[in-house]
MIKOLMAR-442776 format. One record per residue (C-alpha): residue number from 1; residue in one letter; chain; x, y, z. Coordinates in nm, 2 decimals, always signed. Layout:
<sites>
seq;type;mol;xx;yy;zz
NUM;A;A;X;Y;Z
...
</sites>
This chain:
<sites>
seq;type;mol;xx;yy;zz
1;M;A;+0.00;+0.00;+0.00
2;S;A;+0.13;+0.34;-0.09
3;I;A;+0.11;+0.64;+0.15
4;G;A;-0.20;+0.82;+0.03
5;G;A;-0.30;+0.57;-0.24
6;Q;A;-0.27;+0.65;-0.62
7;K;A;-0.40;+0.92;-0.83
8;Q;A;-0.44;+0.96;-1.21
9;I;A;-0.46;+1.31;-1.33
10;E;A;-0.79;+1.36;-1.50
11;S;A;-0.75;+1.71;-1.64
12;L;A;-0.41;+1.80;-1.78
13;G;A;-0.53;+2.15;-1.83
14;T;A;-0.51;+2.21;-1.46
15;P;A;-0.17;+2.33;-1.32
16;L;A;+0.02;+2.05;-1.15
17;Q;A;+0.04;+2.22;-0.81
18;A;A;-0.34;+2.27;-0.81
19;E;A;-0.39;+1.90;-0.87
20;L;A;-0.14;+1.82;-0.59
21;D;A;-0.31;+2.06;-0.35
22;A;A;-0.65;+1.91;-0.42
23;Y;A;-0.52;+1.56;-0.36
24;K;A;-0.35;+1.67;-0.04
25;A;A;-0.66;+1.83;+0.09
26;V;A;-0.86;+1.51;+0.06
27;F;A;-0.59;+1.30;+0.22
28;E;A;-0.51;+1.53;+0.51
29;G;A;-0.89;+1.59;+0.56
30;G;A;-0.92;+1.22;+0.66
31;K;A;-1.17;+1.17;+0.38
32;P;A;-1.25;+0.86;+0.18
33;P;A;-1.10;+0.67;+0.01
34;F;A;-0.79;+0.72;+0.23
35;N;A;-0.94;+0.79;+0.57
36;A;A;-0.60;+0.89;+0.70
37;R;A;-0.56;+0.90;+1.07
38;R;A;-0.45;+1.22;+1.24
39;S;A;-0.14;+1.05;+1.38
40;V;A;-0.03;+0.95;+1.03
41;I;A;-0.07;+1.31;+0.90
42;E;A;+0.12;+1.45;+1.19
43;I;A;+0.42;+1.22;+1.13
44;L;A;+0.43;+1.31;+0.76
45;R;A;+0.41;+1.68;+0.84
46;H;A;+0.67;+1.66;+1.11
47;A;A;+0.92;+1.47;+0.89
48;T;A;+0.86;+1.72;+0.60
49;A;A;+0.91;+2.02;+0.83
50;A;A;+1.23;+1.87;+0.97
51;L;A;+1.37;+1.81;+0.62
52;V;A;+1.29;+2.17;+0.51
53;A;A;+1.44;+2.31;+0.83
54;S;A;+1.76;+2.10;+0.79
55;G;A;+1.86;+2.32;+0.49
56;A;A;+1.95;+2.01;+0.29
57;A;A;+1.79;+2.15;-0.03
58;W;A;+2.01;+2.47;-0.01
59;R;A;+2.31;+2.25;-0.03
60;A;A;+2.21;+2.08;-0.35
61;L;A;+2.36;+2.18;-0.69
62;K;A;+2.23;+2.50;-0.83
63;A;A;+2.21;+2.68;-1.17
64;G;A;+2.56;+2.75;-1.29
65;D;A;+2.72;+2.43;-1.13
66;I;A;+2.86;+2.15;-1.34
67;A;A;+2.63;+1.85;-1.34
68;P;A;+2.78;+1.52;-1.24
69;S;A;+2.81;+1.27;-1.52
70;F;A;+2.63;+0.94;-1.48
71;V;A;+2.57;+0.60;-1.63
72;L;A;+2.25;+0.44;-1.51
73;N;A;+2.05;+0.15;-1.64
74;D;A;+1.70;+0.17;-1.79
75;P;A;+1.44;-0.10;-1.70
76;D;A;+1.58;-0.33;-1.97
77;G;A;+1.93;-0.32;-1.83
78;N;A;+2.07;-0.09;-2.10
79;A;A;+2.34;+0.15;-1.98
80;V;A;+2.24;+0.51;-2.04
81;P;A;+2.53;+0.76;-2.02
82;S;A;+2.44;+1.12;-1.95
83;E;A;+2.72;+1.23;-2.19
84;D;A;+2.55;+1.06;-2.48
85;L;A;+2.22;+1.22;-2.39
86;L;A;+2.38;+1.56;-2.39
87;L;A;+2.52;+1.52;-2.73
88;A;A;+2.17;+1.53;-2.86
89;G;A;+2.08;+1.86;-2.68
90;P;A;+1.97;+1.99;-2.34
91;L;A;+1.88;+1.73;-2.08
92;V;A;+1.59;+1.75;-1.83
93;V;A;+1.65;+1.53;-1.53
94;Q;A;+1.37;+1.45;-1.29
95;F;A;+1.45;+1.29;-0.95
96;F;A;+1.14;+1.12;-0.80
97;R;A;+1.09;+0.90;-0.49
98;G;A;+0.92;+0.60;-0.65
99;G;A;+0.60;+0.46;-0.80
100;W;A;+0.45;+0.42;-0.45
101;C;A;+0.43;+0.80;-0.42
102;P;A;+0.11;+0.94;-0.56
103;Y;A;+0.26;+1.29;-0.58
104;C;A;+0.54;+1.15;-0.79
105;N;A;+0.30;+0.97;-1.02
106;M;A;+0.10;+1.29;-1.08
107;E;A;+0.42;+1.47;-1.16
108;L;A;+0.53;+1.20;-1.40
109;Q;A;+0.20;+1.22;-1.59
110;T;A;+0.23;+1.59;-1.62
111;L;A;+0.58;+1.56;-1.75
112;Q;A;+0.46;+1.31;-2.01
113;A;A;+0.19;+1.56;-2.12
114;T;A;+0.47;+1.83;-2.16
115;L;A;+0.71;+1.60;-2.33
116;P;A;+0.62;+1.71;-2.69
117;S;A;+0.71;+2.07;-2.60
118;F;A;+1.05;+1.95;-2.46
119;R;A;+1.12;+1.75;-2.77
120;K;A;+1.02;+2.03;-3.00
121;L;A;+1.30;+2.24;-2.84
122;G;A;+1.55;+1.96;-2.88
123;A;A;+1.55;+1.84;-2.52
124;T;A;+1.57;+1.49;-2.38
125;L;A;+1.38;+1.40;-2.06
126;V;A;+1.48;+1.12;-1.81
127;A;A;+1.35;+1.04;-1.47
128;I;A;+1.57;+0.89;-1.20
129;S;A;+1.46;+0.70;-0.89
130;P;A;+1.62;+0.45;-0.65
131;Q;A;+1.36;+0.18;-0.73
132;N;A;+1.47;-0.14;-0.91
133;A;A;+1.40;-0.23;-1.28
134;A;A;+1.08;-0.41;-1.21
135;H;A;+0.93;-0.12;-1.02
136;S;A;+1.05;+0.13;-1.29
137;R;A;+0.88;-0.08;-1.56
138;K;A;+0.56;-0.06;-1.35
139;S;A;+0.59;+0.31;-1.30
140;A;A;+0.64;+0.36;-1.68
141;R;A;+0.34;+0.13;-1.76
142;D;A;+0.10;+0.27;-1.50
143;N;A;+0.18;+0.63;-1.59
144;K;A;+0.19;+0.56;-1.97
145;L;A;+0.54;+0.72;-2.00
146;D;A;+0.72;+0.77;-2.32
147;F;A;+1.05;+0.87;-2.16
148;P;A;+1.30;+0.64;-1.97
149;I;A;+1.31;+0.58;-1.59
150;L;A;+1.66;+0.51;-1.48
151;S;A;+1.76;+0.32;-1.17
152;D;A;+1.99;+0.49;-0.92
153;P;A;+2.11;+0.22;-0.68
154;R;A;+2.15;+0.36;-0.32
155;N;A;+2.07;+0.70;-0.46
156;S;A;+2.43;+0.75;-0.55
157;I;A;+2.36;+1.00;-0.84
158;A;A;+2.10;+1.17;-0.62
159;A;A;+2.38;+1.22;-0.37
160;A;A;+2.61;+1.36;-0.63
161;F;A;+2.34;+1.62;-0.72
162;G;A;+2.29;+1.69;-0.34
163;V;A;+1.93;+1.57;-0.32
164;R;A;+1.96;+1.24;-0.12
165;F;A;+1.84;+1.23;+0.24
166;E;A;+1.80;+0.97;+0.51
167;L;A;+1.45;+0.90;+0.64
168;P;A;+1.40;+0.97;+1.01
169;D;A;+1.31;+0.67;+1.23
170;E;A;+0.95;+0.78;+1.27
171;L;A;+0.90;+0.79;+0.90
172;I;A;+1.07;+0.45;+0.85
173;A;A;+0.83;+0.30;+1.11
174;L;A;+0.53;+0.46;+0.93
175;Y;A;+0.64;+0.33;+0.59
176;K;A;+0.68;-0.02;+0.74
177;G;A;+0.33;+0.00;+0.88
178;F;A;+0.19;+0.08;+0.54
179;H;A;+0.40;-0.20;+0.38
180;N;A;+0.61;+0.05;+0.19
181;D;A;+0.91;-0.18;+0.19
182;L;A;+1.17;+0.05;+0.05
183;P;A;+1.46;-0.20;+0.09
184;A;A;+1.27;-0.44;-0.13
185;I;A;+1.15;-0.17;-0.38
186;N;A;+1.49;-0.01;-0.41
187;G;A;+1.71;-0.32;-0.36
188;D;A;+1.91;-0.18;-0.07
189;N;A;+1.88;-0.13;+0.30
190;S;A;+1.98;+0.24;+0.32
191;W;A;+1.63;+0.39;+0.38
192;T;A;+1.73;+0.69;+0.17
193;L;A;+1.53;+0.88;-0.09
194;P;A;+1.59;+1.17;-0.33
195;M;A;+1.41;+1.50;-0.26
196;P;A;+1.19;+1.57;-0.56
197;A;A;+1.42;+1.77;-0.79
198;R;A;+1.43;+1.89;-1.15
199;F;A;+1.74;+2.00;-1.34
200;V;A;+1.79;+2.14;-1.69
201;I;A;+2.15;+2.07;-1.81
202;G;A;+2.30;+2.24;-2.11
203;R;A;+2.49;+2.05;-2.37
204;N;A;+2.81;+2.18;-2.21
205;G;A;+2.72;+2.01;-1.88
206;V;A;+2.63;+2.33;-1.70
207;I;A;+2.31;+2.33;-1.50
208;R;A;+2.08;+2.60;-1.64
209;Y;A;+1.78;+2.54;-1.41
210;A;A;+1.74;+2.37;-1.07
211;E;A;+1.44;+2.33;-0.84
212;I;A;+1.46;+2.11;-0.53
213;N;A;+1.16;+2.05;-0.31
214;P;A;+1.21;+1.92;+0.04
215;D;A;+0.83;+1.93;+0.08
216;Y;A;+0.73;+1.64;-0.14
217;T;A;+0.38;+1.78;-0.19
218;R;A;+0.53;+2.09;-0.37
219;R;A;+0.63;+2.05;-0.74
220;P;A;+0.70;+2.30;-1.02
221;D;A;+0.49;+2.29;-1.33
222;P;A;+0.68;+2.13;-1.62
223;E;A;+0.57;+2.41;-1.84
224;D;A;+0.81;+2.63;-1.64
225;L;A;+1.10;+2.47;-1.83
226;V;A;+0.98;+2.57;-2.17
227;P;A;+1.12;+2.93;-2.15
228;V;A;+1.45;+2.79;-2.01
229;L;A;+1.48;+2.54;-2.30
230;R;A;+1.38;+2.81;-2.55
231;S;A;+1.65;+3.04;-2.41
232;L;A;+1.91;+2.76;-2.45
233;N;A;+1.81;+2.72;-2.81
234;A;A;+1.84;+3.09;-2.87
235;S;A;+2.17;+3.13;-2.70
236;T;A;+2.35;+2.82;-2.82
237;F;A;+2.49;+2.81;-3.17
238;R;A;+2.43;+2.49;-3.37
239;L;A;+2.73;+2.26;-3.38
240;K;A;+2.80;+2.08;-3.71
241;S;A;+2.89;+1.74;-3.58
242;V;A;+2.89;+1.51;-3.28
243;S;A;+3.26;+1.54;-3.24
244;D;A;+3.22;+1.92;-3.23
245;R;A;+2.96;+1.89;-2.96
246;R;A;+3.19;+1.66;-2.76
247;M;A;+3.47;+1.91;-2.79
248;E;A;+3.25;+2.20;-2.67
249;R;A;+3.15;+2.00;-2.36
250;T;A;+3.51;+1.91;-2.28
251;N;A;+3.63;+2.27;-2.32
252;T;A;+3.34;+2.40;-2.10
253;L;A;+3.40;+2.15;-1.82
254;A;A;+3.77;+2.26;-1.81
255;A;A;+3.69;+2.63;-1.81
256;A;A;+3.37;+2.66;-1.60
257;R;A;+3.38;+2.86;-1.28
258;P;A;+3.16;+2.82;-0.97
259;S;A;+3.04;+3.18;-1.00
260;Y;A;+2.86;+3.11;-1.33
261;R;A;+2.49;+3.17;-1.28
262;T;A;+2.23;+3.16;-1.56
263;A;A;+1.89;+3.08;-1.42
264;A;A;+1.67;+3.11;-1.12
265;W;A;+1.66;+2.82;-0.88
266;S;A;+1.46;+2.74;-0.57
267;T;A;+1.41;+2.51;-0.28
268;G;A;+1.03;+2.49;-0.27
269;R;A;+0.99;+2.86;-0.35
270;R;A;+1.05;+3.04;-0.68
271;N;A;+1.32;+3.29;-0.77
272;L;A;+1.51;+3.28;-0.45
</sites>
């Protein structure tokens, strides 16, 4: 059983956060079909408030930082190198907690609806979670996704982006009570998760947009990325060959400076 059950977005014309807020109101109101106990709601609220107060999101990578390179497997066991994805154009990376999280599923569905706009602007979208291949296949199937979900064992890449956190004991106990067996779902006993986070990475490996949400009920609308991707298209000259693109990425990684800032970023709020 997932915390809060599952939800399919019925109207993709509604902003994502409005959908999430409506779902949250029903769940926290103790209404059917969830009938959530007040004690459960208080544990979830307390754990979220503690993560926000910890400042973990502020320590994550920001716009202007160099994105870590990664090689992760898709559900079929194929290795997917980020360097190859960046050769094709900008890369949108979505970290999510898992298919057991209804807020994540709603976000994945909205990303799928926005995918044509991303592709029109030459961008590739991948989602990353700690869950194993079988659960990634289920997430893709249940949410009717046309973009890959990559498995991040032990949240190693999430940690490299600065978005991994350890669950507190009270939340571990709650998840166990709801049979959310994260060690089985993720294939490790670490009881860690990624904070929901979204990054846009330019072809040169520089992060152009970052939003990290320590409050898992808060998610930016995917449409917010369209102006960022459009700006990347307008400001980046077209390279003639794959070898030219690889050379540009190599040169930028060698010359980039930490002070390079190109886009707003936030940790649950906008334009901070």
